[in-house]
VONUNU-384589 format. One record per residue (C-alpha): residue number from 0; chain; y, x, z. Coordinates in Angstrom, 1 decimal. Each point is the difference from the previous one (the first is absolute). Last residue first. Example, Ala and Ser with C-alpha at 12.3 -4.5 7.8 and 13.67 -1.06 7.14 Angstrom:
2
seq = 1 | mol = A | c2 = -1.1 | c1 = 13.7 | c3 = 7.1
seq = 0 | mol = A | c2 = -3.4 | c1 = -1.4 | c3 = 0.7
! end
This chain:
168
seq = 167 | mol = A | c2 = 109.7 | c1 = 90.4 | c3 = 103.9
seq = 166 | mol = A | c2 = 0.3 | c1 = 2.4 | c3 = 2.9
seq = 165 | mol = A | c2 = -2.7 | c1 = 1.5 | c3 = 2.3
seq = 164 | mol = A | c2 = -2.9 | c1 = 0.1 | c3 = -2.4
seq = 163 | mol = A | c2 = -2.8 | c1 = 2.3 | c3 = 1.0
seq = 162 | mol = A | c2 = -2.4 | c1 = 2.2 | c3 = -2.0
seq = 161 | mol = A | c2 = -2.9 | c1 = 1.8 | c3 = 1.5
seq = 160 | mol = A | c2 = -2.4 | c1 = 2.9 | c3 = 0.3
seq = 159 | mol = A | c2 = 0.6 | c1 = 2.0 | c3 = -3.2
seq = 158 | mol = A | c2 = -1.6 | c1 = 3.4 | c3 = 0.3
seq = 157 | mol = A | c2 = -2.3 | c1 = -0.3 | c3 = -3.0
seq = 156 | mol = A | c2 = 3.0 | c1 = -1.3 | c3 = -2.1
seq = 155 | mol = A | c2 = 2.4 | c1 = 2.9 | c3 = 1.0
seq = 154 | mol = A | c2 = -1.6 | c1 = 3.1 | c3 = -1.4
seq = 153 | mol = A | c2 = -1.6 | c1 = -1.2 | c3 = -3.2
seq = 152 | mol = A | c2 = 3.1 | c1 = -2.0 | c3 = -0.8
seq = 151 | mol = A | c2 = 0.0 | c1 = -3.8 | c3 = 0.3
seq = 150 | mol = A | c2 = 3.0 | c1 = -0.1 | c3 = 2.3
seq = 149 | mol = A | c2 = 2.0 | c1 = 2.1 | c3 = -2.5
seq = 148 | mol = A | c2 = 2.7 | c1 = 2.2 | c3 = 1.4
seq = 147 | mol = A | c2 = 3.8 | c1 = -0.1 | c3 = 0.5
seq = 146 | mol = A | c2 = 1.9 | c1 = 2.6 | c3 = 2.0
seq = 145 | mol = A | c2 = 1.7 | c1 = 0.8 | c3 = 3.2
seq = 144 | mol = A | c2 = -0.2 | c1 = 3.8 | c3 = 0.4
seq = 143 | mol = A | c2 = -2.2 | c1 = 2.8 | c3 = 1.4
seq = 142 | mol = A | c2 = -2.5 | c1 = 1.1 | c3 = -2.7
seq = 141 | mol = A | c2 = -2.6 | c1 = -1.2 | c3 = 2.6
seq = 140 | mol = A | c2 = 1.7 | c1 = -1.5 | c3 = 3.0
seq = 139 | mol = A | c2 = 0.2 | c1 = -3.4 | c3 = -1.5
seq = 138 | mol = A | c2 = 3.0 | c1 = -2.4 | c3 = 0.1
seq = 137 | mol = A | c2 = -0.9 | c1 = -3.1 | c3 = -1.9
seq = 136 | mol = A | c2 = 0.6 | c1 = -2.0 | c3 = -3.2
seq = 135 | mol = A | c2 = -2.8 | c1 = -2.2 | c3 = -1.4
seq = 134 | mol = A | c2 = -1.4 | c1 = -0.6 | c3 = -3.4
seq = 133 | mol = A | c2 = -2.8 | c1 = -2.1 | c3 = -1.4
seq = 132 | mol = A | c2 = 1.2 | c1 = -3.6 | c3 = -0.3
seq = 131 | mol = A | c2 = 3.7 | c1 = 0.9 | c3 = 0.7
seq = 130 | mol = A | c2 = 2.2 | c1 = 1.7 | c3 = 2.6
seq = 129 | mol = A | c2 = -2.3 | c1 = -0.2 | c3 = 3.0
seq = 128 | mol = A | c2 = 1.4 | c1 = 1.7 | c3 = 3.1
seq = 127 | mol = A | c2 = -1.9 | c1 = 2.8 | c3 = 1.8
seq = 126 | mol = A | c2 = -2.1 | c1 = 0.5 | c3 = 3.1
seq = 125 | mol = A | c2 = -2.2 | c1 = 2.8 | c3 = 1.3
seq = 124 | mol = A | c2 = -2.3 | c1 = 0.5 | c3 = 3.0
seq = 123 | mol = A | c2 = -2.6 | c1 = -2.8 | c3 = -0.1
seq = 122 | mol = A | c2 = -3.1 | c1 = 1.5 | c3 = 1.7
seq = 121 | mol = A | c2 = -3.2 | c1 = 0.6 | c3 = -1.9
seq = 120 | mol = A | c2 = 0.2 | c1 = 1.9 | c3 = -3.3
seq = 119 | mol = A | c2 = 2.0 | c1 = 2.9 | c3 = 1.5
seq = 118 | mol = A | c2 = 3.1 | c1 = -1.1 | c3 = -2.0
seq = 117 | mol = A | c2 = -0.6 | c1 = -3.7 | c3 = 0.9
seq = 116 | mol = A | c2 = 2.4 | c1 = -1.8 | c3 = -2.2
seq = 115 | mol = A | c2 = 2.4 | c1 = -3.0 | c3 = 0.4
seq = 114 | mol = A | c2 = 2.1 | c1 = -1.9 | c3 = -2.6
seq = 113 | mol = A | c2 = 3.0 | c1 = -2.1 | c3 = 1.1
seq = 112 | mol = A | c2 = 1.1 | c1 = -2.7 | c3 = -2.3
seq = 111 | mol = A | c2 = 3.5 | c1 = 0.3 | c3 = -1.3
seq = 110 | mol = A | c2 = -0.8 | c1 = -0.4 | c3 = -3.7
seq = 109 | mol = A | c2 = -3.1 | c1 = -2.3 | c3 = -0.5
seq = 108 | mol = A | c2 = -3.6 | c1 = 0.5 | c3 = 0.6
seq = 107 | mol = A | c2 = -2.5 | c1 = -2.7 | c3 = -1.1
seq = 106 | mol = A | c2 = -2.7 | c1 = 2.1 | c3 = -1.6
seq = 105 | mol = A | c2 = -0.1 | c1 = 2.2 | c3 = 3.1
seq = 104 | mol = A | c2 = -0.6 | c1 = -3.0 | c3 = 2.2
seq = 103 | mol = A | c2 = 2.7 | c1 = -0.8 | c3 = 2.6
seq = 102 | mol = A | c2 = -0.3 | c1 = -0.2 | c3 = 3.8
seq = 101 | mol = A | c2 = 2.8 | c1 = -1.8 | c3 = 1.9
seq = 100 | mol = A | c2 = 2.9 | c1 = 1.2 | c3 = 1.9
seq = 99 | mol = A | c2 = -0.2 | c1 = 2.7 | c3 = 2.6
seq = 98 | mol = A | c2 = -3.1 | c1 = 1.7 | c3 = 1.5
seq = 97 | mol = A | c2 = 0.1 | c1 = 2.9 | c3 = -2.4
seq = 96 | mol = A | c2 = 3.6 | c1 = 0.8 | c3 = 1.1
seq = 95 | mol = A | c2 = -1.2 | c1 = 0.5 | c3 = 3.6
seq = 94 | mol = A | c2 = -2.8 | c1 = 2.4 | c3 = -1.2
seq = 93 | mol = A | c2 = 2.5 | c1 = 2.0 | c3 = -2.1
seq = 92 | mol = A | c2 = 2.4 | c1 = 0.4 | c3 = 3.0
seq = 91 | mol = A | c2 = 3.7 | c1 = -0.7 | c3 = -0.3
seq = 90 | mol = A | c2 = 0.3 | c1 = -3.7 | c3 = 0.5
seq = 89 | mol = A | c2 = 2.0 | c1 = -2.1 | c3 = -2.6
seq = 88 | mol = A | c2 = 3.4 | c1 = -1.6 | c3 = 0.2
seq = 87 | mol = A | c2 = 1.1 | c1 = -1.7 | c3 = -3.3
seq = 86 | mol = A | c2 = 3.7 | c1 = 0.0 | c3 = -0.8
seq = 85 | mol = A | c2 = -0.2 | c1 = 1.5 | c3 = -3.5
seq = 84 | mol = A | c2 = 0.9 | c1 = 3.5 | c3 = 1.2
seq = 83 | mol = A | c2 = -2.5 | c1 = -0.5 | c3 = 2.8
seq = 82 | mol = A | c2 = -2.8 | c1 = -0.5 | c3 = -2.6
seq = 81 | mol = A | c2 = 0.8 | c1 = 3.4 | c3 = -1.6
seq = 80 | mol = A | c2 = 0.2 | c1 = 1.8 | c3 = 3.4
seq = 79 | mol = A | c2 = -3.3 | c1 = -1.3 | c3 = 1.3
seq = 78 | mol = A | c2 = -1.8 | c1 = 0.8 | c3 = -3.2
seq = 77 | mol = A | c2 = 1.4 | c1 = 3.6 | c3 = -0.1
seq = 76 | mol = A | c2 = -0.6 | c1 = 0.6 | c3 = 3.7
seq = 75 | mol = A | c2 = -3.6 | c1 = -1.2 | c3 = -0.6
seq = 74 | mol = A | c2 = -0.6 | c1 = 2.5 | c3 = -2.7
seq = 73 | mol = A | c2 = 2.0 | c1 = 3.0 | c3 = 1.3
seq = 72 | mol = A | c2 = 3.6 | c1 = 0.2 | c3 = -1.0
seq = 71 | mol = A | c2 = 2.7 | c1 = 2.6 | c3 = -0.4
seq = 70 | mol = A | c2 = 3.8 | c1 = 0.2 | c3 = 0.0
seq = 69 | mol = A | c2 = -0.1 | c1 = -3.6 | c3 = -1.3
seq = 68 | mol = A | c2 = -1.1 | c1 = -1.3 | c3 = 3.4
seq = 67 | mol = A | c2 = -3.3 | c1 = -0.4 | c3 = 2.0
seq = 66 | mol = A | c2 = -1.5 | c1 = 3.5 | c3 = 0.2
seq = 65 | mol = A | c2 = -2.9 | c1 = 0.6 | c3 = 2.4
seq = 64 | mol = A | c2 = -1.4 | c1 = 2.7 | c3 = -2.3
seq = 63 | mol = A | c2 = 2.6 | c1 = 0.5 | c3 = -2.7
seq = 62 | mol = A | c2 = -0.7 | c1 = -0.7 | c3 = -3.7
seq = 61 | mol = A | c2 = 3.0 | c1 = 0.6 | c3 = -2.2
seq = 60 | mol = A | c2 = 1.9 | c1 = -2.7 | c3 = -1.8
seq = 59 | mol = A | c2 = -1.0 | c1 = 0.2 | c3 = -3.7
seq = 58 | mol = A | c2 = -0.4 | c1 = -3.8 | c3 = -0.5
seq = 57 | mol = A | c2 = 2.3 | c1 = -1.8 | c3 = 2.4
seq = 56 | mol = A | c2 = 1.2 | c1 = -2.6 | c3 = -2.6
seq = 55 | mol = A | c2 = -3.6 | c1 = -1.1 | c3 = -0.5
seq = 54 | mol = A | c2 = 0.0 | c1 = -1.5 | c3 = 3.5
seq = 53 | mol = A | c2 = 3.1 | c1 = -2.1 | c3 = -0.8
seq = 52 | mol = A | c2 = -1.6 | c1 = -1.5 | c3 = -3.1
seq = 51 | mol = A | c2 = -3.2 | c1 = -0.6 | c3 = 1.9
seq = 50 | mol = A | c2 = 1.8 | c1 = -1.9 | c3 = 2.8
seq = 49 | mol = A | c2 = 2.0 | c1 = -2.0 | c3 = -2.5
seq = 48 | mol = A | c2 = -3.2 | c1 = -0.9 | c3 = -1.9
seq = 47 | mol = A | c2 = -1.6 | c1 = -1.1 | c3 = 3.3
seq = 46 | mol = A | c2 = 2.8 | c1 = -2.4 | c3 = 0.4
seq = 45 | mol = A | c2 = 2.3 | c1 = 0.1 | c3 = 2.9
seq = 44 | mol = A | c2 = 0.0 | c1 = -2.7 | c3 = 2.6
seq = 43 | mol = A | c2 = 3.0 | c1 = -2.2 | c3 = 0.7
seq = 42 | mol = A | c2 = -0.2 | c1 = -2.0 | c3 = -3.2
seq = 41 | mol = A | c2 = 2.9 | c1 = -1.6 | c3 = -1.9
seq = 40 | mol = A | c2 = 0.8 | c1 = 3.1 | c3 = -2.0
seq = 39 | mol = A | c2 = -3.0 | c1 = 2.2 | c3 = -0.7
seq = 38 | mol = A | c2 = 1.7 | c1 = 1.9 | c3 = -2.8
seq = 37 | mol = A | c2 = 3.0 | c1 = 0.3 | c3 = 2.3
seq = 36 | mol = A | c2 = -1.8 | c1 = 2.8 | c3 = 1.8
seq = 35 | mol = A | c2 = 0.1 | c1 = -0.2 | c3 = 3.8
seq = 34 | mol = A | c2 = 2.9 | c1 = 2.0 | c3 = 1.6
seq = 33 | mol = A | c2 = -1.2 | c1 = 3.3 | c3 = 1.3
seq = 32 | mol = A | c2 = -2.1 | c1 = 0.3 | c3 = 3.1
seq = 31 | mol = A | c2 = 1.2 | c1 = 2.4 | c3 = 2.6
seq = 30 | mol = A | c2 = -2.3 | c1 = 3.0 | c3 = 0.3
seq = 29 | mol = A | c2 = -1.2 | c1 = 0.8 | c3 = 3.5
seq = 28 | mol = A | c2 = 2.2 | c1 = 2.9 | c3 = 1.4
seq = 27 | mol = A | c2 = -2.3 | c1 = 1.6 | c3 = 0.8
seq = 26 | mol = A | c2 = -3.1 | c1 = -0.8 | c3 = -2.0
seq = 25 | mol = A | c2 = -2.7 | c1 = -1.7 | c3 = 2.2
seq = 24 | mol = A | c2 = -3.1 | c1 = 2.0 | c3 = 0.8
seq = 23 | mol = A | c2 = -3.1 | c1 = -2.1 | c3 = 0.5
seq = 22 | mol = A | c2 = -2.4 | c1 = 2.6 | c3 = -1.3
seq = 21 | mol = A | c2 = -2.1 | c1 = -0.5 | c3 = -3.1
seq = 20 | mol = A | c2 = 1.3 | c1 = 3.2 | c3 = -1.6
seq = 19 | mol = A | c2 = -1.1 | c1 = 0.3 | c3 = -3.5
seq = 18 | mol = A | c2 = -1.1 | c1 = 2.9 | c3 = -2.1
seq = 17 | mol = A | c2 = -3.7 | c1 = 0.5 | c3 = 0.7
seq = 16 | mol = A | c2 = 0.7 | c1 = 3.8 | c3 = 0.1
seq = 15 | mol = A | c2 = 0.8 | c1 = 0.1 | c3 = 3.7
seq = 14 | mol = A | c2 = -2.9 | c1 = -2.2 | c3 = 0.9
seq = 13 | mol = A | c2 = -2.4 | c1 = 2.0 | c3 = -2.2
seq = 12 | mol = A | c2 = 1.2 | c1 = 3.2 | c3 = 1.6
seq = 11 | mol = A | c2 = -0.7 | c1 = -1.3 | c3 = 3.5
seq = 10 | mol = A | c2 = -3.5 | c1 = -1.2 | c3 = -1.1
seq = 9 | mol = A | c2 = -0.8 | c1 = 3.4 | c3 = -1.5
seq = 8 | mol = A | c2 = 1.1 | c1 = 1.8 | c3 = 3.2
seq = 7 | mol = A | c2 = -2.1 | c1 = -2.3 | c3 = 2.1
seq = 6 | mol = A | c2 = -3.0 | c1 = 0.5 | c3 = -2.3
seq = 5 | mol = A | c2 = 0.4 | c1 = 3.8 | c3 = 0.1
seq = 4 | mol = A | c2 = 0.0 | c1 = -0.1 | c3 = 3.8
seq = 3 | mol = A | c2 = 3.2 | c1 = 0.8 | c3 = 1.7
seq = 2 | mol = A | c2 = 0.3 | c1 = 2.9 | c3 = 2.3
seq = 1 | mol = A | c2 = 0.1 | c1 = -0.4 | c3 = 3.8
seq = 0 | mol = A | c2 = 2.9 | c1 = 1.5 | c3 = 1.9
! end
């Protein structure tokens, strides 16, 4: 059995610590969407504000690698689950999510937009849901629970690689 090089071991640790599965796992059973909010009566698509409001209700739920339900979420499982609860089906992988909707400039973000980060500085590997002009809610592995953070913070802003709007 060959031993791993220090570089291979470091890369494996980085992948584990990056905090978001980008696999194509689908929660079993897949969440059944709830009735659309009456605040958006007359429209079939949920508003970004309704998405953000629901996402905020999951603050404190523990991080779980590969998690995609309220017993524990990883980042893309969290996004997929929240949107599904409002009747919007999204793919599971971060890269597939980044290909959706239309791009949005940072100064034009609105609640419900998806915000993407490259934790390693190169490859998009983390996603969250915008809640206002400078905050997003996400399921990070560090400190282990769904929480709100600033997009413009010293940690997140340099890692920002894209913002996409998938609902109005």
